[in-house]
DOFINU-30104 format. One record per residue (C-alpha): residue in one letter; x, y negated, z. Coordinates in Angstrom, 1 decimal. Example, Ala and Ser with C-alpha at 12.3 -4.5 7.8 and 13.67 -1.06 7.14 Angstrom:
<sites>
SITE   residuo       xx       yy       zz
SITE         A     12.3      4.5      7.8
SITE         S     13.7      1.1      7.1
</sites>
This chain:
<sites>
SITE   residuo       xx       yy       zz
SITE         M      9.5    -72.1     52.8
SITE         I     12.7    -71.1     54.9
SITE         D     16.0    -72.2     53.8
SITE         V     18.0    -69.6     55.5
SITE         A     16.5    -66.2     56.5
SITE         I     19.2    -64.5     58.8
SITE         I     18.0    -60.7     59.5
SITE         G     20.1    -59.4     62.4
SITE         G     20.2    -60.5     66.0
SITE         G     23.8    -59.2     66.6
SITE         I     26.8    -60.9     66.9
SITE         A     26.9    -61.7     63.4
SITE         G     23.4    -63.1     62.7
SITE         C     23.8    -65.1     65.7
SITE         Y     27.1    -66.5     65.4
SITE         S     25.4    -67.4     61.6
SITE         A     22.9    -69.2     63.1
SITE         Y     24.8    -70.9     65.8
SITE         R     27.2    -72.5     63.2
SITE         L     24.6    -73.4     60.7
SITE         A     22.5    -75.2     63.3
SITE         Q     25.7    -76.8     64.2
SITE         S     26.4    -77.6     60.8
SITE         G     23.1    -79.6     60.6
SITE         S     23.2    -79.5     56.7
SITE         L     19.8    -77.0     56.6
SITE         R     16.4    -77.9     58.4
SITE         H     14.7    -74.5     58.1
SITE         V     16.4    -71.6     59.5
SITE         Q     15.0    -68.8     61.0
SITE         L     16.9    -65.7     63.1
SITE         F     14.8    -62.0     62.6
SITE         E     15.6    -59.2     64.9
SITE         M     14.2    -55.9     64.4
SITE         S     14.2    -55.1     68.0
SITE         D     12.9    -56.9     71.2
SITE         R     16.9    -57.4     72.3
SITE         I     19.6    -59.8     70.8
SITE         G     22.8    -58.5     71.0
SITE         G     23.0    -55.2     68.3
SITE         R     26.1    -53.3     69.5
SITE         L     26.9    -55.9     72.1
SITE         W     24.6    -54.5     75.0
SITE         S     25.4    -55.0     78.3
SITE         V     22.9    -53.1     80.9
SITE         P     22.6    -54.5     84.6
SITE         F     24.5    -52.4     86.9
SITE         D     22.0    -53.4     89.9
SITE         I     19.9    -55.9     91.4
SITE         V     23.1    -56.9     93.4
SITE         A     25.4    -59.0     90.5
SITE         C     28.8    -56.6     89.9
SITE         E     29.9    -54.9     87.1
SITE         P     27.7    -54.5     84.0
SITE         A     27.4    -51.1     82.0
SITE         E     28.9    -51.9     78.6
SITE         L     26.9    -49.6     76.3
SITE         G     28.8    -51.0     73.2
SITE         G     31.8    -53.5     72.8
SITE         M     33.4    -54.0     76.0
SITE         F     36.9    -56.0     75.6
SITE         F     38.8    -58.8     73.6
SITE         G     42.1    -59.4     73.0
SITE         D     44.5    -62.7     72.9
SITE         D     45.1    -62.6     69.5
SITE         Q     41.2    -62.4     68.5
SITE         K     41.4    -66.0     68.1
SITE         N     38.1    -66.5     67.1
SITE         V     36.4    -64.6     69.9
SITE         L     38.8    -66.3     72.5
SITE         G     37.7    -69.9     71.4
SITE         L     34.6    -69.4     70.8
SITE         I     34.3    -68.0     74.4
SITE         D     36.6    -70.4     75.9
SITE         K     36.7    -73.5     73.6
SITE         E     33.1    -73.9     72.4
SITE         L     30.5    -72.1     75.0
SITE         A     32.9    -72.2     78.5
SITE         L     31.8    -68.4     79.0
SITE         P     33.4    -67.0     82.3
SITE         K     36.0    -64.5     81.3
SITE         E     38.3    -62.3     83.5
SITE         P     41.6    -60.4     82.9
SITE         V     41.6    -56.7     82.1
SITE         H     44.8    -54.3     82.5
SITE         F     44.3    -50.9     81.2
SITE         Q     46.0    -48.2     82.9
SITE         R     46.8    -44.8     81.4
SITE         K     46.2    -42.6     84.7
SITE         H     46.1    -38.7     83.3
SITE         Q     45.3    -36.3     80.7
SITE         Y     43.6    -33.1     80.8
SITE         L     44.6    -31.0     77.6
SITE         R     44.4    -27.4     77.7
SITE         S     43.5    -26.9     81.1
SITE         K     46.7    -28.7     82.4
SITE         L     46.7    -32.1     84.1
SITE         L     49.5    -34.3     82.7
SITE         L     50.9    -38.2     82.8
SITE         D     52.2    -39.8     80.3
SITE         S     55.9    -39.7     82.2
SITE         T     55.6    -35.9     82.0
SITE         Y     56.4    -35.7     78.0
SITE         A     59.7    -36.9     79.1
SITE         N     60.2    -35.5     82.3
SITE         S     58.8    -32.2     81.9
SITE         P     58.7    -31.4     78.1
SITE         K     57.9    -27.8     78.6
SITE         S     55.0    -28.0     80.8
SITE         I     53.3    -29.8     77.6
SITE         P     50.8    -27.0     76.5
SITE         Y     51.6    -27.9     72.5
SITE         F     54.0    -26.2     70.4
SITE         L     55.5    -29.5     69.3
SITE         H     58.6    -29.7     66.8
SITE         P     61.9    -30.7     68.3
SITE         A     61.4    -34.2     67.2
SITE         E     57.8    -34.5     68.3
SITE         K     58.8    -33.4     72.4
SITE         R     59.7    -36.1     74.7
SITE         L     57.1    -38.4     73.2
SITE         N     54.2    -39.7     75.1
SITE         P     50.8    -40.2     72.8
SITE         E     51.8    -44.1     72.1
SITE         R     55.5    -43.2     71.8
SITE         L     53.9    -40.1     69.1
SITE         L     52.0    -42.6     67.4
SITE         A     54.6    -45.0     66.8
SITE         Y     56.8    -42.2     65.6
SITE         T     53.9    -41.1     63.0
SITE         L     53.7    -44.6     61.8
SITE         R     57.4    -45.0     61.0
SITE         K     57.5    -41.6     59.2
SITE         I     54.5    -42.8     56.9
SITE         V     55.6    -46.5     56.3
SITE         P     59.5    -46.6     57.5
SITE         D     59.4    -50.3     57.8
SITE         I     56.5    -50.8     60.4
SITE         P     59.5    -52.1     63.1
SITE         K     60.2    -54.6     61.0
SITE         L     56.5    -56.3     60.3
SITE         W     53.7    -57.8     62.7
SITE         P     53.4    -57.0     65.4
SITE         R     56.2    -55.3     66.1
SITE         N     58.5    -57.9     64.9
SITE         K     57.2    -61.2     66.4
SITE         N     59.0    -63.2     63.5
SITE         S     57.0    -61.2     60.8
SITE         T     53.5    -62.6     60.0
SITE         P     50.2    -60.9     59.7
SITE         R     50.0    -62.3     56.1
SITE         A     53.4    -60.7     55.4
SITE         T     52.4    -57.2     57.1
SITE         M     49.4    -57.4     55.1
SITE         E     51.4    -58.0     51.4
SITE         Y     53.8    -55.5     52.3
SITE         L     51.0    -52.7     53.3
SITE         R     49.0    -53.7     50.0
SITE         A     52.4    -53.2     47.9
SITE         F     53.4    -50.3     49.9
SITE         R     53.4    -47.1     47.8
SITE         L     53.7    -43.5     48.8
SITE         K     54.6    -40.7     46.3
SITE         G     53.6    -43.3     43.4
SITE         R     49.9    -44.0     45.4
SITE         P     49.1    -47.0     47.1
SITE         L     47.9    -46.6     50.8
SITE         H     44.1    -47.3     49.9
SITE         D     44.3    -44.3     47.8
SITE         W     45.3    -42.2     51.0
SITE         G     43.3    -40.5     53.7
SITE         F     44.9    -41.2     56.9
SITE         W     45.1    -37.7     58.4
SITE         N     46.2    -36.7     54.7
SITE         L     49.3    -38.7     55.4
SITE         I     49.4    -37.6     59.0
SITE         A     49.7    -34.1     58.3
SITE         G     52.2    -34.6     55.7
SITE         V     54.4    -35.8     58.6
SITE         L     53.4    -34.4     61.9
SITE         S     53.1    -31.0     63.0
SITE         N     49.3    -29.7     63.5
SITE         E     49.8    -29.3     67.4
SITE         A     51.0    -32.7     67.2
SITE         Y     48.0    -34.1     65.4
SITE         D     45.5    -32.4     68.2
SITE         L     47.6    -33.9     70.7
SITE         L     47.0    -37.2     69.3
SITE         I     43.3    -37.3     68.9
SITE         S     43.2    -36.0     72.6
SITE         T     44.7    -38.6     74.0
SITE         L     44.5    -42.2     72.3
SITE         G     40.9    -42.7     73.1
SITE         T     39.1    -42.1     69.6
SITE         A     39.7    -39.2     67.4
SITE         S     37.9    -40.8     64.2
SITE         A     40.9    -43.3     63.9
SITE         F     42.9    -40.3     62.8
SITE         R     40.4    -38.9     60.7
SITE         N     40.6    -39.5     56.7
SITE         S     39.4    -43.0     56.0
SITE         N     40.9    -45.3     54.0
SITE         A     45.0    -45.1     55.2
SITE         F     45.8    -48.9     54.8
SITE         D     42.7    -50.0     56.4
SITE         S     43.8    -47.1     59.5
SITE         I     47.2    -48.8     59.8
SITE         W     46.5    -52.0     59.2
SITE         N     43.8    -51.9     62.2
SITE         I     46.2    -49.7     64.7
SITE         L     48.5    -52.6     64.0
SITE         A     45.9    -55.5     64.4
SITE         E     44.5    -53.6     67.2
SITE         S     48.5    -53.7     68.8
SITE         S     48.8    -57.8     68.4
SITE         S     47.3    -58.3     71.7
SITE         D     49.5    -59.1     74.7
SITE         N     46.3    -60.1     77.1
SITE         W     43.0    -58.4     77.1
SITE         Y     39.5    -59.8     78.4
SITE         R     35.9    -59.0     79.5
SITE         L     33.0    -61.4     79.9
SITE         V     32.6    -61.4     83.6
SITE         H     28.5    -61.1     82.9
SITE         G     28.9    -58.5     79.9
SITE         Y     30.1    -59.0     76.3
SITE         Q     26.4    -59.5     75.0
SITE         E     26.2    -62.8     77.0
SITE         L     28.2    -64.1     73.6
SITE         P     25.0    -63.5     71.3
SITE         L     22.9    -64.5     74.0
SITE         T     24.4    -67.3     74.7
SITE         L     24.8    -68.1     70.8
SITE         A     21.3    -67.7     70.0
SITE         K     19.8    -69.9     73.2
SITE         R     22.2    -72.7     72.1
SITE         C     20.5    -73.0     68.3
SITE         E     17.3    -72.1     69.6
SITE         D     16.3    -75.6     69.3
SITE         K     16.9    -75.7     65.7
SITE         V     16.5    -72.0     64.7
SITE         K     13.3    -70.2     65.0
SITE         I     14.1    -66.5     66.6
SITE         H     11.7    -63.8     66.1
SITE         K     11.8    -60.5     68.1
SITE         S     10.3    -57.0     67.2
SITE         H     10.7    -58.1     63.2
SITE         R     11.6    -55.2     60.8
SITE         L     12.7    -56.0     57.7
SITE         V     10.8    -53.9     55.3
SITE         H     10.5    -54.9     51.6
SITE         M     12.8    -57.4     49.7
SITE         Q     11.6    -58.7     46.4
SITE         Q     13.5    -61.5     44.3
SITE         T     10.8    -64.2     42.7
SITE         E     11.7    -67.2     40.3
SITE         D     12.9    -69.6     43.2
SITE         A     13.4    -67.2     46.2
SITE         T     13.3    -64.3     47.8
SITE         A     10.4    -62.8     49.1
SITE         L     10.4    -60.9     52.3
SITE         T      8.2    -58.5     54.3
SITE         F      8.2    -57.9     57.8
SITE         E      6.7    -55.4     60.3
SITE         K      5.9    -56.4     63.6
SITE         V      5.2    -54.3     66.7
SITE         G      2.0    -52.2     66.3
SITE         G      1.9    -52.6     62.3
SITE         E      1.2    -56.0     61.1
SITE         K      2.8    -57.3     58.5
SITE         L      4.4    -60.8     57.9
SITE         S      5.1    -62.2     54.4
SITE         L      7.4    -65.1     53.9
SITE         K      9.8    -66.6     51.2
SITE         A     13.6    -67.9     51.7
SITE         K     15.9    -70.0     49.4
SITE         N     18.7    -67.5     50.8
SITE         V     18.9    -64.7     53.2
SITE         I     21.7    -63.7     55.0
SITE         L     21.7    -59.8     56.0
SITE         A     24.2    -59.7     59.1
SITE         L     23.3    -56.0     59.9
SITE         P     25.2    -52.7     59.7
SITE         R     25.3    -50.0     56.9
SITE         R     22.6    -48.0     57.9
SITE         A     20.1    -50.9     58.8
SITE         L     20.9    -52.1     55.0
SITE         Q     19.8    -48.4     53.8
SITE         L     16.4    -48.5     55.7
SITE         I     15.4    -52.0     53.5
SITE         G     13.1    -51.6     50.7
SITE         Y     14.7    -53.6     47.7
SITE         D     12.7    -54.5     44.6
SITE         D     14.3    -52.8     41.6
SITE         A     15.3    -55.7     40.2
SITE         L     16.9    -57.2     43.4
SITE         F     20.6    -55.3     42.7
SITE         A     20.2    -54.4     39.0
SITE         D     23.3    -54.0     37.3
SITE         T     25.4    -54.4     40.8
SITE         S     27.6    -51.9     42.3
SITE         F     25.9    -53.2     46.0
SITE         F     24.8    -49.4     47.1
SITE         K     28.1    -47.7     45.8
SITE         D     29.8    -50.1     47.4
SITE         L     27.8    -49.4     50.3
SITE         D     28.7    -45.9     50.1
SITE         A     32.4    -46.4     50.5
SITE         V     31.4    -47.7     54.4
SITE         V     32.2    -45.0     56.3
SITE         P     29.9    -44.9     59.8
SITE         I     31.5    -43.4     62.6
SITE         E     29.2    -41.7     65.6
SITE         A     29.9    -42.4     69.3
SITE         C     28.3    -42.1     72.4
SITE         K     28.6    -43.3     75.9
SITE         L     27.6    -42.1     79.1
SITE         L     27.8    -44.0     82.2
SITE         L     27.4    -42.7     85.8
SITE         K     26.8    -44.6     89.0
SITE         F     27.9    -43.2     92.1
SITE         P     27.1    -44.1     96.1
SITE         F     30.8    -45.1     96.2
SITE         A     34.3    -45.4     93.8
SITE         W     35.7    -41.6     94.5
SITE         W     38.3    -42.1     92.1
SITE         T     40.1    -45.1     94.0
SITE         S     41.1    -42.4     97.0
SITE         T     42.3    -39.8     94.5
SITE         E     45.7    -39.5     92.7
SITE         L     44.3    -42.0     90.5
SITE         G     45.9    -44.5     93.3
SITE         P     44.6    -47.2     95.1
SITE         D     45.3    -50.1     92.3
SITE         L     41.9    -49.4     91.2
SITE         L     41.1    -51.5     94.2
SITE         D     42.0    -54.3     91.7
SITE         P     39.1    -55.8     89.8
SITE         A     41.5    -56.8     87.0
SITE         V     42.2    -53.0     86.4
SITE         I     40.6    -49.9     84.7
SITE         G     42.0    -47.0     84.4
SITE         A     41.5    -44.3     81.8
SITE         G     41.6    -40.7     81.4
SITE         F     41.8    -38.9     78.5
SITE         T     40.8    -34.9     77.6
SITE         D     40.2    -32.6     75.1
SITE         L     36.9    -31.8     76.6
SITE         P     33.9    -33.1     74.9
SITE         M     33.9    -36.5     77.5
SITE         R     37.0    -37.1     75.4
SITE         Q     37.4    -40.3     77.8
SITE         C     36.1    -41.5     80.9
SITE         Y     37.1    -45.0     82.1
SITE         Y     37.6    -45.6     86.4
SITE         Y     36.2    -49.4     86.8
SITE         P     36.9    -50.9     90.1
SITE         K     35.1    -51.0     93.2
SITE         P     33.0    -54.1     93.3
SITE         K     33.3    -56.3     96.5
SITE         N     30.0    -56.7     97.2
SITE         T     28.4    -53.3     97.1
SITE         E     29.8    -49.7     97.9
SITE         A     27.8    -48.6     94.6
SITE         A     30.6    -48.0     91.6
SITE         L     30.3    -47.5     88.1
SITE         L     32.3    -44.7     85.8
SITE         M     32.3    -44.2     82.1
SITE         A     32.2    -40.9     82.2
SITE         T     31.7    -39.8     78.6
SITE         Y     33.3    -42.2     75.5
SITE         A     33.1    -39.7     72.7
SITE         D     32.9    -40.0     69.3
SITE         D     33.7    -38.0     65.8
SITE         V     32.5    -34.3     66.6
SITE         A     32.8    -34.4     70.1
SITE         A     29.5    -37.0     70.3
SITE         S     27.5    -34.2     68.5
SITE         Y     27.9    -32.4     71.6
SITE         W     26.2    -34.7     73.6
SITE         S     23.4    -36.1     71.2
SITE         G     22.7    -31.8     71.4
SITE         L     21.9    -32.3     75.2
SITE         V     19.1    -35.1     74.6
SITE         S     15.6    -34.6     75.3
SITE         S     13.1    -36.9     76.9
SITE         K     11.2    -33.6     78.0
SITE         Y     14.3    -33.4     80.7
SITE         E     14.7    -37.4     81.4
SITE         L     16.5    -38.5     84.7
SITE         H     14.8    -41.4     85.9
SITE         S     16.6    -43.2     88.2
SITE         R     15.3    -46.9     89.9
SITE         S     18.6    -48.2     90.5
SITE         W     18.9    -48.8     86.9
SITE         R     17.2    -52.1     86.0
SITE         V     16.4    -52.4     82.2
SITE         N     14.5    -55.0     80.6
SITE         D     14.3    -53.4     77.3
SITE         E     12.3    -51.5     74.7
SITE         D     14.9    -49.4     73.7
SITE         H     15.1    -46.0     74.9
SITE         L     17.9    -45.2     77.5
SITE         F     18.1    -42.0     79.2
SITE         A     20.6    -39.2     80.0
SITE         S     18.9    -35.9     80.8
SITE         K     19.6    -33.4     83.6
SITE         A     22.0    -31.3     81.5
SITE         M     23.8    -33.9     80.3
SITE         V     24.6    -35.2     83.8
SITE         E     25.5    -31.5     84.9
SITE         A     27.7    -31.1     81.7
SITE         A     29.6    -34.7     82.5
SITE         L     29.9    -33.7     86.3
SITE         A     31.2    -30.2     85.5
SITE         Q     33.8    -31.8     83.0
SITE         L     35.0    -34.2     85.4
SITE         R     35.6    -31.6     88.3
SITE         L     37.6    -30.0     86.0
SITE         M     39.6    -33.1     85.7
SITE         H     39.6    -33.8     89.4
SITE         K     40.0    -30.5     90.8
SITE         R     41.1    -31.5     94.5
SITE         V     38.2    -34.3     94.7
SITE         T     34.7    -33.9     96.2
SITE         I     32.8    -35.4     93.6
SITE         P     29.8    -36.9     94.6
SITE         N     26.2    -36.5     92.8
SITE         P     25.3    -40.0     90.7
SITE         T     22.5    -42.1     91.9
SITE         G     21.9    -43.5     88.3
SITE         A     22.9    -42.4     84.7
SITE         L     22.6    -44.4     81.2
SITE         F     23.5    -42.7     77.4
SITE         F     23.1    -44.0     74.3
SITE         D     24.0    -42.9     71.1
SITE         W     24.9    -45.3     68.6
SITE         L     24.0    -42.9     65.7
SITE         K     20.3    -43.3     65.9
SITE         D     18.6    -45.8     63.6
SITE         P     18.5    -48.4     63.0
SITE         Y     22.2    -48.7     63.9
SITE         G     23.5    -45.4     62.1
SITE         A     26.8    -46.1     63.8
SITE         A     29.2    -47.5     66.5
SITE         W     31.7    -49.1     64.3
SITE         H     32.5    -48.6     60.6
SITE         T     35.8    -47.6     58.5
SITE         W     36.5    -47.7     54.7
SITE         A     36.6    -44.9     52.8
SITE         P     39.9    -43.4     51.0
SITE         Y     40.1    -44.5     47.1
SITE         C     38.6    -48.0     47.7
SITE         K     40.3    -51.5     47.8
SITE         S     38.4    -53.0     51.0
SITE         C     39.4    -56.8     50.0
SITE         E     37.8    -56.3     47.0
SITE         M     34.7    -54.4     48.5
SITE         I     34.0    -57.1     50.9
SITE         Q     33.9    -59.9     48.4
SITE         R     31.4    -57.8     46.2
SITE         I     29.2    -56.5     48.8
SITE         R     29.2    -60.1     50.7
SITE         K     27.2    -61.2     47.5
SITE         P     26.0    -58.4     45.7
SITE         N     24.4    -60.5     42.9
SITE         S     25.5    -63.6     41.2
SITE         K     22.4    -64.7     40.6
SITE         V     20.5    -64.3     43.6
SITE         S     21.1    -66.2     47.2
SITE         V     21.0    -62.8     49.4
SITE         F     24.6    -62.4     51.3
SITE         V     25.7    -59.8     53.6
SITE         C     28.2    -60.1     56.8
SITE         G     28.9    -58.3     59.6
SITE         E     31.5    -55.8     61.2
SITE         A     30.7    -52.9     58.6
SITE         I     31.9    -55.2     56.1
SITE         A     34.9    -56.6     57.7
SITE         Q     38.5    -56.5     57.4
SITE         L     38.8    -55.8     61.3
SITE         Q     36.0    -53.2     61.7
SITE         G     35.1    -51.8     64.8
SITE         W     35.6    -55.4     66.6
SITE         T     33.5    -58.6     67.3
SITE         E     36.1    -60.4     65.8
SITE         G     35.8    -58.6     62.4
SITE         A     32.0    -59.4     62.6
SITE         I     32.2    -62.9     63.3
SITE         N     35.1    -63.4     61.1
SITE         S     32.9    -62.1     58.2
SITE         A     30.2    -64.1     59.3
SITE         E     32.5    -67.1     59.2
SITE         Q     34.0    -66.3     55.6
SITE         L     30.6    -66.3     54.3
SITE         L     29.4    -69.5     55.9
SITE         E     32.4    -71.4     54.2
SITE         Q     32.5    -69.7     50.8
SITE         Y     29.0    -70.1     50.2
SITE         F     27.6    -72.5     52.5
SITE         G     30.3    -75.2     52.6
SITE         L     30.8    -75.2     56.3
SITE         V     34.3    -76.5     57.6
SITE         R     36.2    -74.5     59.8
SITE         P     35.0    -74.5     63.6
SITE         A     37.2    -76.4     65.9
SITE         W     37.6    -74.0     68.3
SITE         V     40.0    -72.2     66.1
SITE         A     43.4    -73.2     64.9
SITE         S     44.0    -74.4     61.0
SITE         D     46.7    -71.7     60.9
SITE         Y     44.3    -68.8     61.5
SITE         V     43.2    -66.4     58.5
SITE         F     39.9    -64.9     58.9
SITE         E     40.5    -62.3     56.0
SITE         F     43.7    -61.8     54.1
</sites>
């Protein structure tokens, strides 16, 4: 019988396996991943045979205030990282090309009918104005006020009432609509990277996540891609943890002394075993795809609580070009700096593009041509068809997951790029990769909490749904900091400390709080 069966080879599962192996308190720990790839939503595809920019299909960056990720990478695993500097290059909105400086210097050229108080505010200042209108004391709170603390800010936001209602009983869009014109709202969702951040998720958690994401002064990426983190964790514990790939959990049933698990392997072969403890380190959709014995979660709120986790659809299209055509345009030569990533924003279906620096060891260069979420993601999924797949030998993908970009998809992206760069001749790409994170078993690129739920209570209930059964849940979907690797591993760490008795890892300061 297995002591602990960990289901899911994403970052939360690999972190759990590594920490349990490190503790040495359990002898039989096994990790089961349903695909042939370790990493989950951290997925770094080699750009070329020549080592240079990895194509990040999932998570990309981490900040210096994400202490668990940073400590794990620097102090524990010694993985090579490099700084990242984001530069907001331009916006293409309602057929006009704008800069952040345009809002203050030439407000009449902004193609939105803004209220007087909203004019002359660039997108980041408009967001700050919106938050102040909702919570007037925002400037006094962390991280805007360095004398405040995350805990004090969290307690303030939990106690805050608007029209007699706590923030978690509001949808964020509902709150924004009360303080901002609809034109200004449309401007926000087109210029700050993700439209879903301003939709009707839980207002408390939405505001908390905006504050937490702005708390880092410096940002980094792993030199060899973010997927190196879960891969390294898995490799470092493989002498103590047996790792199974291509094992999909199809059924769970509680017996008198353990949980019976049934897996389906590639080809349809079944594997059955028992485990004293089960950790489901999975996103919401993957949890829903498991068949559960009725008695396992009877008389619990597990499935109702899981419905409060809202999936966010998002997709990416990455294009490889024969040269970095953007370094010689109005975007500027500073994109030759390997630490600089330029970002363009638009109300076109592509939504955002990232201009990566020109690699030192090859002329070919990488552009994230589309990073679309919310309704814009459905535009690109409509162009997916294996019948019209574009193959390119210049991409090296050793994975059973199917990655492709159709000819129609690439043509649509090029047409939109050419609208944003009317004075530039854009060459045809030599390679294309596309992935939509809505597809099973992921079901989402990331998650948010629904209105009218108190996430801190939901997290505790979902973490151990049945007090009489040793089945646990962790991961980004039920994290306090959703959408980030930091949230996923903090969720796993809290579970391991609370229910398996593990002590705080050495790479995190004693005053760091995983959850509030």
